[in-house]
N, C-alpha and C positions, 0 to 999 in steps of 0.2 A: 574569536570568540570567547570571550569572554560573559557576553548575555545572553552566547547564544544557546545555550542549553534552561536555559528562564523564560527566554520568548518563546522556548519549542514548544516548554510544559505549557505555560497564557493556552500559546496555541487550543495546543494538543483538550485541550480542559470546555475550553473555550467552544471547541468543536461537539465536544461531546452536550455542552449544554443545550448546543444549538438546539444536536436532535435531537434530547428526549428531555428535554424544554417546553422549545421554540418548535421542535418539526418544521426547523428551516430544509429547507433545497441545499440550503453549501452546504451543512457542517461538515462531506466527507470535507472535500478540499482545506478545512480551516486541521482539519486532526492530522487528515495526509503530511501537508506541509509539518504543522506545529511534529509532530511524532518523526518523521526527520531531523527536522535543528536537533530537537531533545536529542535526540540518539546521537548523531551527530558531536554536536558536545560532548558526550560520552564518551563515544569512539573516539577522539579525534588527539587528547593525550594521550591514546594508547596506539599514537603512527597508522588509520583511516583514519582519513577524511574526506570525503567525494569534492569540500570545497576546495581542496591541495590542487585537485589538476581541476583544473578550467575546461581543460581543449577535448580534458574523456565525457567531460557531467555533459559539457554539451554534447556532443558523439552520441553518448547511451540514452542522453532525453530522446534525440532522432530519433534513435535503437526503436526508445520505447511508445515513439509517435510511432509508430509504423504499424507496432503491435498492437496498437489501439489499435485504430485504426485496420485489423484484423479480423483482432473480435469482435467490434460492432457492426463489420459485416457482414462472419462468418452470424456469431450470434445475437445479436436484434434485431438487422435485419437483414438473413438469409430465415435463422431459422423460428427467429422474432423467440428466441429465450426472456427476452424483458425488457424492459420498457422502462424512457423517460418520465412520466406523467407533467411536471409540471417546468421544464427542463420549452425554452423557446433553443430557435437555434446557435443563437450565441453562449448561451446560457449552456446548449453541448458543445459550441467548442472549446468553450473555457477553460468545464470541470467534468469535462469526461480526457477530453485530448491533455489542455498545455495543462493541466494540475493532477487530474483524478488519474488514469494510468500512472503519469510519470512516473509522481511523488508513490504508488501503491507499489511502484518497483522502485525506489534510491528509498524507501523507508521498508523493506522490506527488506534489503541491504544491507541497510544498519544493524536490521534485529535478529537478523542473518549471522552476522560479524561479531553484535555482541555478541552470541548464544555460542558461535566461533571460541573466542578467548577465554569466556565462564567456561565452558566443555572442552576441552583443551585435544583430551583421547578423537581415533575415526571413529570405534567401535562406539564411544559417548555417541558424536554426531549426528551416524549410526541412525542408531531410537530417535535422539533428540531432534532435531530439525525440521525430519518430513512432522511431527506428533509436535513443533513451537509451531509449523508456517496453518495447519488445521488449526490451531488457535489462536491465532495469528488472522488468520482468514475468519474466525465469529466474532476478536474483535476489530476486525473492520463489519461484518454485516452486522452483527446486532445493535449497534445506535442504528440504522434504516428504520425500523418495525417500526423505529417511533417518529423518522421523520420523514421519509417514502418516498426519501425521490431518487428511488433507483426502484422494481417492481418484478417478482421474475414471475413469469405464466408460461405453462405450460412442459416446469421440471416431470424426467421418472422419477418412485422412488421416496415420495414419501419429504416431509418438513421435519425441523427438530430446531424449536428453538424460534421458527418462523423460515428459516432459510429454510432453501430447495438440501436435503445431505446431501446429493449431488455435489454441486455451490460451494460448502464444505468442503468436502474429497479433489475439488478440482484449485484449493492453494494449495496442496502442495508442491502445481507444478510451479507455483511465487523462488523455490529453490532454483532456479533459472537466475536468478541474479545472482547466484553465487560467481555464473563467470563472464560477472565484470570486476571483481570482488582485486581485482590485480593493480589495476594503475596509480588504485587509492594509497597501499600501501606505504609507508614511507618513514624512515627511521629518524629515529624522537630528537 
């Protein structure tokens, strides 16, 4: 765990570099894994670690994959709301199901746990967590405007900073990852 925070920061920043300056279609996986490692390293000394309970980590990984498949079937295949213009089937499998959706969930979990520790009052969390989920969404979406790993199609209600407004609001749903928090808490 000693070097996890530094390694995570390097991957996180490298993912952003790939998006903004290289217009790479794999930026998001590195960004997510790096962000997850970064926050895992920060949260571990405070009594929260996804890696501390590998059995639960793998079970929740599978749950996130099932959720990813459902989202892709509904949003991409049935409703045709987004597309991955440069992905072949292997890229689609790796960067969406194995890393993309899964690490979005774990990165979000680490992020929200950190915020709950910073703002321990229930009243402040009711305000802070949805706003933070919205901002977290933009942090995840905005670099893609430069990388173009995915593109949105046919979204109602317009855009803000090149991202459909409805997509931005849907990031609040990511708060559901907090239901998976308990198995990863431990006493120091």
